[in-house]
N, C-alpha and C positions, 0 to 999 in steps of 0.2 A: 688279056684282061683290059677292059676299057678304063678310062680315067674317071675317078670318083672325085667330085668336088663338093666341099661343104664349107661352112663358115662358122666362126666362133667369136664371141664378144666378151669383153671384160672391161668395166669402167668405160672409157672412151676408145679403147683399142678394138680394132676389127681385123680379124685374120681370115683370109680366104685361102684354102689349100686345094691342091690338085694331087691326088694320090693314085699311083699306079704300081703294078708289080715291077720290081727292079732289084737293085743290090744295096739299098739302104742309104742312098744319098738324100740328105735333108738340106735344101737350099731355102734360106729366108732372105727375101729381097736380093736374090742373086749372090748371096754369101753363104758359106757353110755355117751350120747352126752354132758350132763351137767358136767361130769367129764373131758371129753376130751377138751372141750372148757370152760375155766374158766370165760371168760368175757360174760356178758349178751348180748352184741351186736352180738357176733358170735353165741351164742345159738339162738338168735332171727332169724338170717339169715338162720339157718338150718331148723327151723320149719315154716318160713314165707310162703312158698308155700302151706303147709298143712293148715295153718290158713286161708289163703285167699280163699281156696276151701272148707273149712269146713270138712276137713278130719283128724283132730287131733284125735289120738287114734284109727284110723281105720286100719292102716297098720303097720306091722313090717318091719323095714328097717335095713339092714346090710350093712355097708359101709367099703370099703377098700380105704384108701386115702394115697398118698405119694407125696413127693416133695413140694417145695414152703414153705411159712410161714403159720401161723395160720389163718390169714384173707383170704388168697388165697385159703386155703383148705376149709374154711367155704363157700366161694362163689362157689367153684367147686361143693360142695355137694348140695348147693341150686339149681344150674343149673341141676344137675343130677336128683334131686327129682322132679323138675318142668317138665322135659322131660318125666319122668316115669309116672307122673300123667296124662300128655297129651296122653300117650300111652294107659293108662287104660280107660280114658274117654275123648274123643276129645272136649267135651264141656268146659273142664277146660282151654282150649287154649284161649277162649274169656276173661277169668278172668286174666290169667297170662301174656299174650302178651303185653297189653297196659302198664303194670308196668315195662316191660323189663326183666322179669325173664326167658325168653326163648332165650335171646340173649347171645351169648358167647362173653365175654369181651376179645378182642384179644390184648390188650396192654401188651407189654413185656418190660423187662429191656433193654435199649439201650446198645449195646456193647461198650467196651472201645476201643478207637482208638490208634494206635501207635503214639508215639511222644506227647501224651497228658497224663495228670494225670488221668482223668476219661473220661467219654463219651463226655462231653462238656467242662469240665474245662481244661484249658491249664496251662503249666508251667509259672511261673512268667517271664514277659518280662523285660529285663534290657536294657535301652537305652544306658547307658554308662558303 
């Protein structure tokens, strides 16, 4: 089987993955995924599409991820793996789409406006 490559994004995190048939190694920036993500929640997010489609241990995945924070990176990887699984077998789309794993979450940080402390917070108003 040839290598399938896709990308996923979340906030400012961008993940590019290379998936091929193998024995289940997931390397993120040349580290095993359980060393890269120390919390169990983020580790679960990475393998969630594989578990839902019964593909744990069937593919070797190499990930290059940069930008954003830890959770944003985990969700970007999850989207990329989901898209790649659908490229390999279109029947996986039936499983992944209702859960929302094929939808890109487009929420971004709102920019700071001039004359204010933050995006929405304003400087303290003094009446007198």
